[in-house]
N, C-alpha and C positions, 0 to 999 in steps of 0.2 A: 627687337627685344627691348622692353621698356627699362629705363634707368631707375634703379632703386634710389630713394632719397637717402642722403648720407647723415650719419649721426657722429658728430665730433664731440668727444668727452674730455674735459679737463678736470683735474682734481686739485682742490685747494686744501685738502685735509692731509697735511704732512708736517713732519718735523724739519726735514731738510729736503731741498729740491732733488728730484730724481732718485728718491730712495727706493729701496727694494720693495716690490709688491705694488707699486703705483700703476704700472701698465696693466697688470692683471686685474686690479680693482676697476680701472677704466673700462677694460674689456667686459667685465661682469655687468657694470652699469649699462653699457651699450647694449648688451644682450637683453637685459631686462626691459629696456626702453623699446627695443625693436620688437620684442614679443607683444608689447602693448601698442604697437604702431605709433610710437612717438619719435619724431625725427627732428634734427636741427642741431644747433650749437648748444652744448650742455656744459654747465659748470657745477660741480659738486662743492658747495660752500662749507657746510658744517653739519654735524649731528650732535645731539645732546639729549639729556633727560631733564624733565622738569616735574615738579610736584603738582599733582592734580588737586581736585576738591575732595576733602575728606582723608581719613587715615588710610594708608596703604594704596593710594591712588596716584598713579604716575603716568606721564606721557613720554613716549619715545618720539623725538622730533628729528627731521632731516630737512635741510634747506637746499634747494636745487634751483638753478637758473636755466631756463630753456628759452632760447631765442630772445634773450634780454628781458624776460619776465621771471621774477623770483617767486617761487612757491615754497611754502612751509608745509610739509606733510607731518601729521601728528597721529600717533597710534596709542590708544589707551592700554595700560597694562596694570596688573596688580603684583608684578614681580619685584618684591622688596629686596631680594638678594641682588638683583641687577642694580637697583638703586644704591644699595649699601656699598657695592664695589665701584661706584661711579665717581668717587671723590676726586681721584686723579687718573682719568682715563688715558690710556695710551692712544697713539695714532691708530694702531690696529683695532682697538676697541671702538673708536669712533667710526672707522670704515666699516667694520662689521655691523654696527648699529645702523649706519646709513643704508647698507645693502638690505638688511632685514626690513627696514621701514619701506624702502623703495619697492622691494619685492611684494610686500603685502598691500601697498597703496598704489600700485602702478595703474590699475583700472580707474581708481578715483582720480588720479592725476590726469589721465586721458580725458575723462569726463569734464574736468575743470578746464583743461585746455580747449576742448571742443566748445564748451559754453562761452569762453572768452572770445574765441574766434567768431562765433555766431553773433555775439553782442557787437563786435567790431564791424562785422558785415552789415548789421542793422543800422549802425550810426552813419555809415557812408552814404 
């Protein structure tokens, strides 16, 4: 029976260490990454909103580190209500945004990781 690759997830999005909901969040991140066939050591760094070009244009961003490579996932949105409520986001808001962006961008992340590994193989 083949051994499945392991995914270790750590979360850096918290107010105090070991707070309620952290293990559940890490489990959800692990599940999303496994479904996209992404394995390795993962650190969830941050999630945030930033203004895009033009009025009513915003980006939802999530920063994730996989096997010592940092990736910034960005997703375009026109949700001004989310932007209006983003002045003082709670830890839970940041985690929810991180999960939403990761869920929607998991396949894109897999393609980026695959491209990077192919480029590294070509340079060897």
